[in-house]
C-alpha positions in Angstrom: -16.2 61.4 27.9 -13.7 60.3 30.5 -10.8 58.1 29.5 -12.3 55.0 31.1 -15.8 54.1 32.4 -16.5 51.4 35.0 -20.1 50.1 35.3 -20.9 48.0 38.4 -23.8 45.6 38.1 -25.5 43.8 40.9 -28.2 41.2 41.3 -30.2 40.2 38.3 -28.6 43.0 36.2 -25.4 40.9 36.1 -27.2 38.5 33.7 -27.5 41.2 31.1 -23.8 41.9 30.3 -20.7 39.8 30.8 -18.0 41.2 33.0 -15.0 42.5 31.1 -13.8 45.5 29.1 -14.9 46.6 25.6 -14.7 50.0 23.9 -13.3 51.7 27.0 -16.1 50.5 29.3 -15.3 48.0 32.0 -18.2 46.0 33.4 -17.7 44.7 37.0 -20.2 42.2 38.5 -20.7 42.9 42.2 -20.5 39.6 44.2 -22.5 41.3 47.0 -23.4 44.8 47.6 -23.2 47.1 44.5 -22.4 50.0 46.8 -19.5 48.2 48.4 -18.1 47.3 45.0 -18.4 50.9 43.8 -16.5 52.1 46.9 -13.9 49.4 46.4 -13.4 50.4 42.7 -13.2 54.1 43.9 -10.7 53.3 46.6 -8.5 51.2 44.3 -8.5 53.7 41.3 -5.2 55.0 40.2 -6.7 58.2 38.9 -9.5 60.6 39.8 -12.9 59.0 40.0 -16.3 60.6 39.2 -19.0 58.5 40.8 -22.5 58.9 39.4 -25.3 58.0 41.8 -28.6 59.3 43.2 -27.8 57.7 46.6 -26.7 60.5 48.9 -25.0 58.2 51.4 -23.0 56.5 48.7 -22.0 59.8 47.3 -20.8 61.0 50.7 -18.7 57.9 51.2 -17.2 58.3 47.7 -16.4 61.9 48.4 -14.7 60.8 51.7 -12.5 58.6 49.5 -11.6 61.6 47.3 -14.0 61.0 44.4 -16.0 63.7 42.6 -19.7 62.9 42.6 -22.4 63.7 40.1 -26.1 62.9 39.9 -27.6 60.8 37.1 -28.9 63.9 35.3 -25.3 65.0 34.7 -24.5 61.7 33.0 -27.7 61.8 30.9 -26.8 65.3 29.7 -23.3 64.2 28.9 -24.5 61.2 26.9 -26.9 63.4 25.0 -24.1 65.7 23.7 
């Protein structure tokens, strides 16, 4: 697994987990668009980012910011190891 993981939650999903960091996982609550928050986290990152999403437009925007992108199947496979 990467050194740090950031999960962005939007809408009703924010009610499921408090914002903060535990066990190397940071949870960020999007105040508006989850995509906008993901891109802001990517742009502000001090190290290389791998963004996981099935949204092609979001992936392209993240790549334009220098991020690596992967599809959800990649993450599922990684977690199954």
